[in-house]
N, C-alpha and C positions, 0 to 999 in steps of 0.2 A: 102298334108298332110291329112292323116286319123286321125280323131280324134274318137278313139274307146271307149266308156264309157259303153258298155255292162256290163264289171265286172273289177275287180281289177285281174282277172287272166289272162289278155292278155298281160301283160308287159313282156318285153323281158330282159335277164341279162344285167346290166351295164357293162362298160369296167373293172371296179374294180371286179365286181363278176366273169366276165369272167377269169380275172387272177387268182382269188382264186380258181376257179374250174380246170384250167389247170395246177395249181401247187399243186394240192392236193394230199396228200399220201394216198394211198388206200390199201385195203385188201379185202379178202372174207367175207363179213358181215353175211352170213348164218352161218359161224363158229364163229361170233363176233370177227373177226380179221381185221376190217378195223378201223384203228387208227382215222380217220377224223369222222366217224359215232359215234365212242366211245365218241369222244370228244364232239360233238353235245349233245348226249344225256346226258353226264355228265354237259354240260354248261347249259342245261334246267332243269335239277334236282336241280342244285345250284340256278337259278334264281327263281323257284318257292318253292324251300325247299321241293321238294318230293323225294321219295326213289329211284324209279326206272323208265327207260324210255326206249322206243322202237321206233326207225324210220319205218314209213311206207311210200310208196309211195303216198297215197292220204288220204285227210281227212275222205272220206267216208269209207274207209277201217280201218282207226284208229277207228272210231266211232262204225263201225259195231263189230269190235274185242272187244271193251269196252262192248258193250251190251252182247256179247257172254260171256265175263268174269263175268258179273254180274247177269247172268239169266240162268236158265234151260228152255227147252221146254213146251210150254203150260202156261208159265207165262206171266205177263204183265207189260209193263211200262207205265209211265205217262210222258206225254210232251205237250206242246202247238200244237193246230191244225195246227200253220204253221212251225213246227219244221222240219229242214232239214233232220233229221233221219226218218221222216214219209214221207214228199214230195218229195225229191231230193236225196234218195238213192236206188232207183230201187226196192223198196220192201224188201230190204235186212233184215230188223227186223224180217220179216216171214220166209224169204227163209233160213236165214242164222242161226237164232237162234231159229225159232219155236214160237217165241214172239209176242204177240199182243200190240197194242197201243191205252190206254185210253187217248182220246184227250180232252183238257182243251180249253175254249174259253178264251184265256188271252188277252192281251192289247199290240197290236203290237209284238207277239210273246212272251211276257213276262208273267210268271204266277206268282201266289203269293203262300205263304205257307198255307193260307186258304183254297185255291182251291185245293192244294195237298191233304190236310186232307179230304176234302169232296170225293175225287175220289179215295182213298186207299179201295179195296175190303175187306171186313171182312175176316181175314185169315182162320176162322174155316167154312167160307160158301164155301163149297167145289163145288157148282155148278158154281161160277165165277174163273176166272184165279186169281192166286194168285200174288199180286202187289210184285214186288221185286225190282223195280227201278225207279228213277226219272232222266229224261234227260232235261237239260236246255241248252241254245243256248245264247251265247254272242259275239259279238253282234248278233241281229237277221237278218238274211237273208231278209226273206220275210216281216219281221217287219220294214224294212227301217233302217236297223243300229243301232236299239234303244239298250240302254244299261241297264243292270239290277244295281238297286241300291243294293250294296252290302250287306246292312243290311237285305234285303228280300232274299238274298241266305243264310245268316246266320240263318234266321228264317226257310228256307226250310230244311236246314240241321239238325235243331232240329227236325222238324218232320219226316226226314228220320231215324234219330238216334233213335226217340221214337218208331218208327214203323218197324224198322229191315231192312229199305230199303237201296239201294246202290244211289249214287248221281254222276251222270256223267255230264261233261261239255263239250258241243260241241264248242271249242274255235276256230272255223274256223277264225273269227276276234277278237279274244281276246285281241290282242295287241292293236287294235284300241280302245276298251274299256279303258284298262288301260291307254293308254296316254289321252285319252279324259277325264278320270273321276281322273287323276292323283292318280292311285291306286298303291299299292305295290302288285308285282306278288305273293309274298311268302304268302300274305293272302289269296289268291285263294288256293295254295298249303296245307294250315291249315284245309280247309274246305273241299274241294272236294276229294271224292275217286278217281276219274280218271279225266283226262283232256286232249283234243286233242288239240295240238297247230300247226296250220297250218302256213307254211313258204311260201306258194306260192300265197297268195291272197295280203293282202297290203303290205308284206314284200319282194315280188317280185323275188322269187327264181322260177325256172321252175317245181320243183315238191317237195313234201315231206310234212309230218305231223308227229309230234311226240307226242305219247301216253305217258302220264304221271301218276304214280299211285304208291300205297303201294307195297312193296315186296311181300305181301301176295297175292294181286289180280294180279300182274303183272308176277307171276312166271310161267304162262301158255300162256302169251302174244305171246312169239315167237312160240309156238306151234299153236295157232289160225292163227298167221299171216302165217305161213307155208300152213295150210289148206285153207285159202282165198287165196292162190297163191301170197303171198306178199314178199317171200324170194329173196332177192336181193344180188348181188355179190359186185363188185367193186362200189359200190354207194357212195362212199367217196367223189367223183366229186360233187353230188348234197348235200351232208352234208356240203361241204365246202361253198356251195352257202348259205345254211341256216346259218353257222356260221357268214359269211359276212352279212348276212341281219341283225342279232340280233346285231351287232355292228355297222352298217351304216344305217339302214333304219327303226327304231323304233320311235325315236323322230322325224323324218320327216313326220311321219303320220298326225302330228298336220296340215300341209299344205294340205293335202288330205281333212281333216276336214273343213278347213277354205274355200277351193275352193267350197265344197259341200254346205256348209251355203250360200255362195255367189250365187250360182247357184239357191237354194232355195229361196232366198229373191228376186231373179230377176223374178222366175216363179210367185211368189205370185202377182206381180204387173201386170201380163199379163191378159187381159181380156178374153183369150180363155182356161184360165187353171181354174179349178172347185176347186181344193184343191192340197195342200201341205202337205204331213206328216210332223211331228217335224224331224228336221234334226240334229242329234247328232254327228255323225260320217262321213264317206264317201260315204254313200248311200243316194240318194233322190229320195223318191217316190211321184208321183204326177199324177193327174187325169185330162183329158180334159173334158171341159163342153160338155153338150148334143147337139149333132148335128154337133160336131167337127169330123170327120173322123180320128180315130186312124191311119189306113193304110196310109191315104194321108200324115198326119203330119210326120209319120215315114219315109215315101218315100221322102219328101220333105227335112228332115234332111240327108238322104242318099245321096241326090243329093248335099248338101254340105259337103260331106265326113264325116258326123257325124253319128255315129253310138250308138243307145241306146236299151234298152231292153224292151220288153212287157211281163209282167207277169200274163195276161189274167184279164178278169172281169174289163177292163179299167186301169189297174194298169201298169203305165210306170215307169221304173228304170233307174236312171244314177248313175254310180259308178265312184268315181275319184280315181286316182291311180298316182304311181311314173312317168310315162311315159306321163302323162298328163300336159303339159308344160303350162307356164303363157302365151305364145302366143296364144296356143289352147285355153285356158280360155277365153281370151278376145274376141276370134273370135266366140266361142260358145254363149257368152253372147250377142254379137252384133246379130248374128243369131236368136236368140230368141226374142231379142227385137223388131226386125223388121220383125218379121212373120206375114205374111198376110195370113187368113183363110176365 
């Protein structure tokens, strides 16, 4: 039994999802003739109350396309210092769009409207890049699955509208936030200019992210996707997995959140743990006390067939997901509680 808690991207399609994949009706999506892809895009438009959608193979590509749609080379976007678009997308912001990032020192990956205001470059000061976009991330990956207070997003939107800025949401784990905070997806659709909704993390599909936005912004999205190499043919097989996930794997995210909270509570009681970050969704971030070898600890877990992630600077991460069973959960808790250092 391998207990892989490095990420919620390690899941395998369930039997039901495989049935949906194998029975999918497909066509050529480059021609926009794949009926299952079209159905998925329409389903997410309805769910979020947005005008247009486009299916991408990865979340990074969807985010990069959104940035390209919002900006021009030489401009600047505002994001948290831990943002995925800055840290984990291979420098794509500069490579693909010629845009720089103004990094904000937020709280667990979350920024405020006041911080956004203070970091907008004066538009008539031509020595600095023109600020044109704000990128948010919900939940925050490096911030340990933290969720935005929706009222703060509303305040940030007011700032963006007042200053002519676009507002993009990296929604890699947005469904986790919606379930955890009991929110209405349509509220997001009313506020955000673009949203990337990932289907391959907590929702358990093999691949796929859908970019949502207004007709005006999205009219060139398929061209940008082509430039980035994201044109796909009979990808309806994977879109069928996405439709299945939306029907079957959203509400069950509560189970992942509960297991994560139980892991966090167990860690807090252990003598060798220095700190556990607040745990709101399915990500647990924790730190070992000084003198405890991170390499030894992780090797000891590996010896018990348990895999977790190191995020550097002493930060360790556990991510719960739909393939993490109750049996695995009890075993992990026992290993942690009995660990000798």
